[in-house]
C-alpha positions as CSV (number, residue, x, y, z in Angstrom):
1,M,-35.2,70.8,224.0
2,C,-35.3,74.5,224.9
3,A,-35.4,76.4,228.2
4,I,-35.6,79.8,229.7
5,V,-33.6,81.1,232.6
6,D,-35.2,83.7,234.8
7,A,-33.0,86.6,235.9
8,N,-33.6,85.7,239.6
9,V,-31.5,82.6,239.2
10,V,-28.8,83.7,236.8
11,H,-26.3,83.9,239.7
12,E,-26.9,80.1,240.3
13,L,-25.6,79.3,236.8
14,F,-22.9,81.8,236.1
15,G,-20.2,83.5,238.3
16,R,-18.7,82.7,241.6
17,N,-21.8,81.5,243.5
18,C,-23.0,78.7,241.2
19,T,-25.1,76.0,242.7
20,E,-24.8,72.3,241.8
21,A,-28.3,72.6,240.2
22,G,-27.2,75.6,238.2
23,T,-23.9,74.0,237.1
24,R,-25.8,70.8,235.9
25,F,-28.2,73.0,234.0
26,V,-25.4,74.8,232.2
27,E,-23.7,71.5,231.5
28,W,-27.0,70.2,230.0
29,V,-27.0,73.2,227.6
30,D,-23.3,73.0,226.9
31,A,-23.4,69.3,226.1
32,G,-26.0,69.8,223.4
33,S,-29.0,68.3,225.1
34,G,-30.6,71.7,225.7
35,R,-30.8,75.1,224.2
36,L,-31.3,78.4,226.0
37,V,-33.8,80.8,224.5
38,V,-33.6,84.5,225.2
39,G,-35.1,87.7,223.9
40,G,-37.0,90.9,224.8
41,K,-36.9,92.3,228.3
42,L,-35.5,89.0,229.8
43,L,-32.3,89.3,227.7
44,K,-31.7,92.8,229.1
45,E,-32.4,91.5,232.6
46,L,-29.9,88.7,232.2
47,Y,-27.3,91.0,230.8
48,S,-27.7,93.5,233.6
49,G,-27.7,90.7,236.2
50,S,-24.6,88.8,235.2
51,Q,-21.5,89.7,233.4
52,A,-20.5,86.0,233.5
53,F,-23.7,85.2,231.5
54,M,-22.8,87.8,228.9
55,I,-19.5,86.2,228.4
56,W,-20.9,82.6,228.3
57,Q,-23.7,83.5,225.9
58,K,-21.3,84.9,223.3
59,T,-19.5,81.6,223.0
60,A,-22.6,79.5,223.5
61,A,-24.4,81.4,220.6
62,K,-21.5,80.5,218.2
63,Y,-22.2,76.8,218.9
64,G,-26.0,77.0,218.7
65,K,-26.6,76.7,222.4
66,V,-28.5,79.9,222.6
67,R,-31.3,81.0,220.4
68,F,-32.3,84.7,220.2
69,E,-35.9,85.4,219.6
70,D,-37.0,88.6,217.9
71,D,-37.4,91.4,220.5
72,G,-40.3,92.9,218.6
73,E,-42.2,89.7,218.5
74,V,-41.6,89.0,222.2
75,N,-42.6,92.5,223.2
76,A,-45.8,92.3,221.1
77,R,-46.7,89.0,222.7
78,T,-45.9,90.5,226.2
79,D,-48.4,93.3,225.5
80,Q,-51.1,90.7,224.5
81,I,-50.5,88.7,227.7
82,R,-50.6,91.8,229.9
83,R,-53.9,92.9,228.3
84,G,-55.3,89.4,228.8
85,G,-55.0,89.7,232.6
86,L,-54.2,86.1,233.3
87,C,-50.6,86.6,234.4
88,K,-50.3,86.8,238.2
89,S,-46.5,87.5,238.2
90,D,-44.8,90.7,237.1
91,D,-43.1,88.6,234.4
92,P,-45.4,88.5,231.3
93,H,-42.3,88.9,229.2
94,V,-41.1,85.5,230.3
95,I,-44.4,83.9,229.4
96,A,-44.3,85.7,226.1
97,L,-40.8,84.4,225.4
98,A,-42.1,80.8,226.1
99,N,-45.0,81.4,223.7
100,V,-42.8,82.8,220.9
101,S,-39.9,80.3,221.3
102,G,-41.8,77.2,222.2
103,A,-39.6,76.7,225.3
104,R,-41.4,74.6,227.9
105,L,-38.8,74.5,230.7
106,L,-38.2,77.4,233.0
107,Y,-35.4,77.7,235.6
108,S,-36.8,80.1,238.2
109,N,-37.3,80.5,241.9
110,D,-40.1,83.1,241.5
111,G,-43.2,81.4,242.9
112,S,-45.7,83.6,241.0
113,L,-43.9,83.1,237.7
114,Q,-43.8,79.4,238.3
115,T,-47.6,79.4,238.8
116,D,-48.0,81.4,235.6
117,F,-45.6,79.1,233.7
118,K,-47.7,76.0,234.6
119,N,-51.0,77.7,233.8
120,K,-52.6,75.8,230.9
121,R,-54.3,79.1,229.8
122,L,-50.9,80.8,229.4
123,I,-48.7,77.9,228.2
124,D,-49.9,74.7,226.7
125,G,-49.1,72.0,224.1
126,P,-47.1,70.8,226.1
127,R,-47.5,72.5,229.4
128,G,-44.7,74.3,231.1
129,K,-42.3,72.6,233.5
130,V,-40.3,74.4,236.2
131,Y,-36.7,73.7,237.3
132,S,-36.3,75.3,240.7
133,T,-34.0,75.3,243.7
134,S,-36.4,77.1,246.1
135,G,-36.0,75.5,249.5
136,V,-33.4,72.9,248.4
137,G,-30.5,74.7,246.7
138,N,-28.8,71.5,245.4
139,F,-29.3,69.1,242.6
140,Q,-32.3,66.8,243.1
141,Q,-33.6,63.7,241.3
142,R,-36.5,65.8,239.9
143,H,-34.0,68.1,238.3
144,D,-32.4,65.2,236.5
145,R,-35.8,64.0,235.3
146,L,-36.6,67.4,233.9
147,L,-33.3,67.6,232.0
148,K,-34.0,64.2,230.5
149,N,-37.5,65.1,229.4
150,R,-37.6,65.3,225.6
151,N,-41.0,66.9,225.4
152,L,-40.0,70.5,226.4
153,C,-40.3,72.3,223.2
154,H,-43.3,73.3,221.1
155,W,-42.6,75.0,217.8
156,P,-45.2,77.7,217.4
157,R,-44.3,78.4,213.8
158,E,-44.3,76.0,210.9
159,G,-40.9,74.6,209.9
160,R,-39.1,75.7,213.1
161,R,-36.1,73.6,214.2
């Protein structure tokens, strides 16, 4: 299963102000159940938002916990999405990363991005799911259900594993 972490929550997963939900998410990736996908503009945002993320991803990449998507492919898809006019958030690069990578789980507290991620016209087969701490801050039963969901990847290219 693969997931995307939005830059607006990176502080919840890495560094001194981690939340329980963020810690459980990282444990899910570290334990081998999940894989984080990154690429394009989002990778730059994550790097600039958290030095702790930069350190973690170097080790995680060695163990196959992080998959880097081609920046050119993500950027080209971002341009297509932007031209399509369906994206309501200012994050078409995140939707593009989901399309290119097949990730169907997003950790974000950005309401507009959450709406876009669940929009069938932007992400489908399966539809996008959102892991959020907006309004709650701590780990909830719904978070546990999302991390146990085995239907959170769609491989857009033949033979992808």
